[in-house]
N, C-alpha and C positions, 0 to 999 in steps of 0.2 A: 175655491181654493187648488194650488196645483199639487201635483200627484208625485211622489216621489218613485224616482224608478230606478230599478240595479244600478244604474251606471251614478245616481246619485247619493246611494250608501256606501259607506264607507265598509269596507270588509270587517269583522271583529278579530281584535290582534289575536295571534294567536300564542300559545301561552311559551314562555320562554323553556327552549331545548335543557333538559341537563347536562350542566356542562361535562367535556370528555376527560377534562384535566381542571381541577379547582385547588389551589393553593391559598394559603392563607398562612398572614402573621410569618411569612419564613425569613430565617434569619442566621447566619454565620458569620462564628468570629473565629480568628485565627490570632494567633502569641507571634508579634514581630519584636523581634529585641527588647522583651520582657515588657512590651506594651501591646493592648488588644487592638488589632486592626478588623475594624468589620466590614468583611468581602460583600455580604448582601445585607440589608437592612430593610425591613417588614415589606419586603415582596407578597402582595396579592394579586390574583388574576382567574379568571375563569376564560375558558376557552371551550366555546362552543361546539355541535358539529358543523364542518362546514367552515370553519374561522380556520385562519393563519396566522399565526404569531411570529414575527421577526424581532430579535435582541438587537439592539444598536447602542455600541457607547464605547467611549475610548477604552486603550488599553489599561487593564488595572481594575478596570469597573466593576466587575464582578458577572461577566458575562455565562466565563466558564464556571465560577464556582456553581451558580444557580444551574448550569444543565448537571454539575456533577452531584447537586442536590436532589434534582429532579429523578436520576438515575440510581439514587443509593449510594453514590459511590463514598460520599461524604455524607454524615450525621448532621441535622441541622441543628442550630442551639435549640435548647427547650421551648414550647409554646408553637411553634409553626405545625401546621399540618398539609400534606401533600393527600389530595383524592383521586384515586383513575376512575369514572364511568359511577361516581357514586359512592365508592369502596375509599377506606383510608389506605394509604401505602404504609406499609414498613418502613420508619427510617432508615435502615441498612438493607442493603440488597440483600445479604445473607440470608434475611428475615420473610422475605417477598417469596412467593410462590411463585412456581416456572412459567406461569400464564401471565405474571406480573412484572416480568425480565424486560 
């Protein structure tokens, strides 16, 4: 039988790095003319070390609202979570520590 050489053996998969940023189920609804306006709907993502994220969308698609949610400038609707390096962030900026601003 032929012998396997190091070049024939696939390297073991590396364990997935803990996400630097993890967003799960993020929503934001505003009132517009007495009607609910969903600006961000059920956004979830993991951003791992070395990755880059680009947000692309039409005007009014929620890009700025999403950024404001991440920064804590506006609170999300109930239920969504934002984690930075595995630790949950407070929804509002004033409730975050100086190292999370």
